[in-house]
N, C-alpha and C positions, 0 to 999 in steps of 0.2 A: 349329214350329205349319203344317200342311197348309195354302195356301187356295185359294179356290174357286179362282177364275183367275186367270191369268198376269198381269205388270204391263201387256203390251197385248194386248189383247184383240181376236181378230174376229169380226165378227158372226155366224158361223156357229158359235162356239163359244158367245158369249152365250145365241144361241137355245137353247142344251140345256138353260142352269139359268134361266132367265127366269123361271118360276116358283118358284125355289127362295126357301124365309124367309131366308136367310143374305143376300142378293141386295138392296141398294137400289143403284136406277139414278137417275142425277140429270140433269135435264137442263136445258143453258143456254145457246138458243138462244134467240131473243128470245120474246119473249110472243105475240105473233102466231101466231108461228110452232107453240109447243109447242100454241096452240087450234085449228089448223089441222092439226096433224097430230104423235102421238112415237112414242115405242117403248113399248112395251103396258107396262104398271106404273112409267114414270119419272113420279116427282114432279120437278116443274118448280120452279128454284133462280133466281132474278134476283143478275146478276152482281155488280150495287151491295151486295148485301148481306152479300158476303164481304170485301170492300176497305170501306178507310178513307180521308176527304178532311180534309185539314188544309191547306188552300189558303197556296202554291201545290203544295205537296207533296200527290200522287194516289196512289192505289193502296197508302196501307198498311194494315198487318195491323188487323184489330177487333178491341177489347179484348177479353179472354176472355171474360167476359160473356152481350156481346154475340153473339158466335160462338157462344156453347153454347144460347141461345137461336135462331137461325138453325140448328144443326143440330138442336137439340130439334123443331122444327117440322117439319123435312123428313125426320122419322125416324128421322134416325141411332142408332145403337146402339156402345158400340165391340168386340162381334161381328160387326158386319154386314161384308160384304164391299161397300164403294160401287163402281161404274162411272159414270164421266162423260162427258159428249161434249158437242158442239155443233157450229154449222153453219158455221164460221171457220174451219176446220184444225185444232182442238183447244187453243186460247193459255185460251180460256174453260175448258176443260174443267180443263187440266193448272194454273193456277191454285189450283182448287176442291184438285186432287189433293195438291198443294205444302203447301196451307192444312192438308189432314188432317194430312200427315206433320210438319208443325210446330207438331200440339197432339201426336203420338205414334200415328197409324193409320196404320197401314202396308200392312190389306187395301185394296187400290186397284188398279184397272186403269182404262187411256184404252181406248176404244174405237175399235181403228187404224182411222182414216176419218172415225170419226164419225158425225153423220147423213148425211152424203152414202152412204159405203159403204155403210150400212143401208137408205138408200132404194133405189140403185143394184141390191143383191141382193137387191129384193121382197121382203125378211122381212116380217112382218106388221107394222102399222101400227093406231094407235089416237086416235079424234079424244075419250074420255073424259076430261076430266082425273082423275087420279089422286090422289087425297086419303089423306093417310098418317093415322098415327095417330099425332100426338106423343109423345115418347117421356121420359120422365124420366133424367137422368143421372145418376148419384148423387157423381160427383166434378169439383171444378172443375177447369177445362183449363189447363193448362201449356204455355210454349211449350220446344219444342224446340230450343236455340239452338246443335245443328249443323247446321240446317236453314235459318236466317236469318242473312242476312248483313245486318251496320246500315254508317251513315258511318263510327263509329269503329271498326270491326274492319278495316273496308278499309283505314283511315288507318295502322291498327298492321302490317299485312302488305306496305304497297304494296312496300318492299326486301324481302321475303322471297323469296330465289328460287326457294322453292318454288311460290307464290303464282302464280293464273291468276284473269285477268278477262276474261271473253266481252262481248260486244257486242253483241247480238241485234236492234239496230235498222236502219233502212237506213245505206245508203253515205253516206247526204247527211246525216245527223242525226251518224253518226260522226264525219266530218270537219267538222261546224259550216256546213257550207251552210243545212242545215236546224235553225235555230235554235227551241226548242221550251222554253228554261228561259232565267232572267239570263244565265245562261253558255253558250255554244257550245262543241262539240269532245266530248271523252271521258273517262274516266278516266284518267291516268296507265298506259302499257305496257298500257291493254287490247285484246284483239282481237279483232279484227271477225269475228262469224259472225252472217248474218243468219238470223233465226228459220226463214224459209222456204224454206231451203235444206234445211230435214231430209224434204220431205213431198213428193209424187210429187203434182203437179196432174191427171197424165193417168190417176192412176189413186185417184178418188175422195179425195185428199189423204192419203192411207195415206203412213206412215213409208218411207221409200228402203229397203233392206235394209241391217241391219246394216255389216257388215264394211264398205260402202259409206261410211257415215256417219263408222265407227274410224276410217278410215286419213285422209278430209278434216281430221278433228280432230286427227287426227297431223304431217297437214301443215302445221297452224297453229302448233302445240307442244302440245299437249293431249295429256296423258298420265295416264293413272290413278295415278300416284303424284303427282298436283300436288292442292293446295287452291283449291279451282276457287268464285269467284262471277258468277253471270250475272247482270245486268243490260237493260233497255232504256228504257223512259221513266215505268212506273211498276210494272213487274214482273207483266207481263201476257203481254206475248213474251215475256218470257225465260224466263216460267214453263215454258212448252213445251217450249223448251233445257235447264230442269232434269230436266222428264224426261226428254228423248231423255237426259239423261248418265246420268241413274238406270237407264234401259233399256239403258244397256250397259256397264254395270254399274261406274261411278265412285263410288268408297267416300267422296265429300267434294266435296259439292259442295251452295253457298248460295246461295239465291234473297237480292236484295236489294229489301225490299221498300219502296216510293218512290222508288226508284230513281233516273236520272238527274232527275228532278223536286224531288228532294232536294238530291242532289248538284251540278247545274246551278243549284242556288236558293241555295245555302248561300253565307255570305259568304267564307269560311277556305280553301276546297276547292281543290287543285291540277287543271287541264285541261292536256289536250293538243290539240291539233286536225290 
């Protein structure tokens, strides 16, 4: 099926279809930011509505019934093409896109550069809240486990030579110098690739060219024939890296919801420092 927009969409291309009935634009900026200005026709979604807490574990997937209600409230349906953006480099937007892929909805796009690129390009803005019509979703949501990793999946695959884990946190978190759970360090064998390496702050936080990013990943031992899991503290930052790999054509990439807040607080998980 032909999609309305590519996985990574530029502001100029979004503007050409902004009135399309097929389109659902989702704003994941701060509430005060949305009230001040947003992309026309963009519906607001609070990031906390697409995650679940079970302290000390954070960033879990919501249960399917709760997520169904959230998606219904913003006017989502299976025939919509969802474009997401935020104001912080794309991590919140990518977490929404990952969540949609996790329920089998692949008609999605990230706005390259998010709000920063849209505003710097002087595209139309609105101060009027967009009030969506809630949709009736005819079927229950079901998880696509080819998109989702959990602790058991990682433990089962740690010794697989074709398995790769990417830690997208800061170097201090990775080495254990910055401890944010009961245990410090990283998952054994995890390769460090901080999520901010993917985008250019001098170009409105747009992603760097694909060839550059592909070369960087290959240099650290990440190739398309690997089964890959990405994680950070809660699968907020690592959702951006999941998107990056998806955009670059990596076929088997999972996100670890809960991430280090799960692994680092569990009793019997191995770690490296």
